[in-house]
C-alpha positions as CSV (number, residue, x, y, z in Angstrom):
1,M,38.3,-21.4,197.6
2,V,36.8,-20.6,194.6
3,T,38.0,-21.9,191.2
4,F,37.2,-21.4,187.6
5,L,38.4,-23.9,184.7
6,L,40.3,-21.9,181.7
7,G,40.5,-24.5,179.3
8,S,43.2,-26.8,180.6
9,V,44.4,-23.8,183.2
10,L,43.0,-23.9,186.5
11,A,42.8,-19.9,188.0
12,R,42.6,-19.8,191.3
13,Q,40.8,-16.6,192.3
14,D,42.3,-16.6,195.9
15,V,46.2,-16.4,194.8
16,P,46.9,-13.1,192.7
17,I,47.9,-13.4,189.0
18,S,51.0,-12.4,189.3
19,A,51.7,-15.1,191.6
20,Q,50.3,-18.0,189.4
21,M,52.4,-16.5,186.2
22,A,55.5,-16.7,188.4
23,E,55.0,-20.0,189.3
24,M,55.3,-21.0,185.6
25,A,59.0,-20.0,185.3
26,G,62.0,-22.4,184.9
27,T,64.7,-23.2,183.5
28,Q,66.1,-26.3,182.2
29,L,63.1,-26.5,180.0
30,T,62.6,-28.3,176.7
31,F,61.0,-26.3,174.0
32,A,58.1,-28.4,174.4
33,E,57.4,-27.4,178.0
34,C,58.0,-23.9,177.0
35,Q,55.2,-24.1,174.3
36,E,53.0,-25.5,177.1
37,R,53.9,-22.9,179.2
38,L,52.9,-19.9,176.5
39,Q,49.8,-21.4,175.5
40,K,48.7,-22.1,179.4
41,L,49.8,-18.3,180.4
42,N,47.7,-16.9,177.2
43,T,44.8,-19.4,178.0
44,M,45.1,-17.4,181.5
45,L,45.6,-14.3,180.7
46,G,42.7,-14.3,178.1
47,G,40.8,-15.5,181.2
48,V,41.4,-12.3,183.3
49,G,40.7,-9.7,180.7
50,Y,43.8,-9.4,178.7
51,G,44.2,-8.7,175.0
52,A,45.3,-11.3,172.4
53,V,49.4,-12.0,172.6
54,R,51.9,-10.4,170.2
55,T,55.5,-12.1,169.9
56,Q,58.8,-10.6,168.4
57,Q,62.1,-12.7,168.1
58,L,64.9,-11.3,170.1
59,N,68.2,-10.7,168.8
60,D,69.7,-13.2,171.4
61,G,67.0,-16.0,170.1
62,T,64.6,-15.7,172.8
63,L,61.0,-15.5,172.5
64,A,59.2,-12.3,174.5
65,A,55.6,-12.7,174.6
66,R,53.4,-9.4,175.9
67,W,49.9,-9.3,176.7
68,Y,48.2,-5.9,177.4
69,N,45.3,-5.4,179.7
70,S,43.2,-1.8,179.1
71,T,40.9,-2.1,181.7
72,A,43.8,-2.3,184.3
73,K,46.5,-0.9,182.6
74,R,48.8,-3.8,183.2
75,T,51.2,-5.7,181.1
76,A,52.2,-9.4,180.9
77,L,55.5,-10.3,179.5
78,A,57.3,-13.7,178.8
79,F,60.8,-14.8,177.6
80,S,60.9,-18.2,176.6
81,G,64.1,-20.4,175.1
82,Q,63.5,-21.8,171.5
83,N,66.1,-24.7,171.7
84,A,65.7,-28.0,171.9
85,V,66.9,-28.3,175.4
86,G,67.9,-25.9,178.0
87,N,65.6,-23.0,178.1
88,A,64.7,-20.8,180.4
89,F,61.1,-19.0,181.0
90,H,60.4,-16.0,182.9
91,V,57.3,-14.3,183.3
92,S,56.4,-11.0,184.8
93,E,53.4,-8.9,185.2
94,Q,53.7,-4.6,185.2
95,D,51.8,-1.5,185.5
96,G,51.0,0.1,181.9
97,L,51.5,-0.5,178.5
98,I,55.3,-2.2,177.4
99,S,56.1,-2.3,173.7
100,L,57.5,-5.4,171.9
101,N,60.1,-2.5,170.3
102,E,61.1,-1.5,174.0
103,L,62.6,-5.2,174.7
104,I,64.2,-5.1,171.5
105,A,68.0,-4.5,172.4
106,T,69.6,-1.1,169.9
107,P,73.0,-0.4,169.1
């Protein structure tokens, strides 16, 4: 197994990035735990060609974060609760470019 150290994140070449992202998901997390996961995800994605993160606060208080890899034409998304405790953290990787505007509910 070949590994690379990306900041404080250990990216494993033998495990697809989407699987590593899925391992970051969780529930009943504190605000600090969610922030730590966002930072690790940002470092990991930057190391595999994703651009800078863009964030948007959604109407329900959830933080949406988006990264785009223009070479692979893939979008990584993270949704994180912003409460002191009891937060969910969800991540996924999708084909194509997904705009943050697509994530905002409209009446």
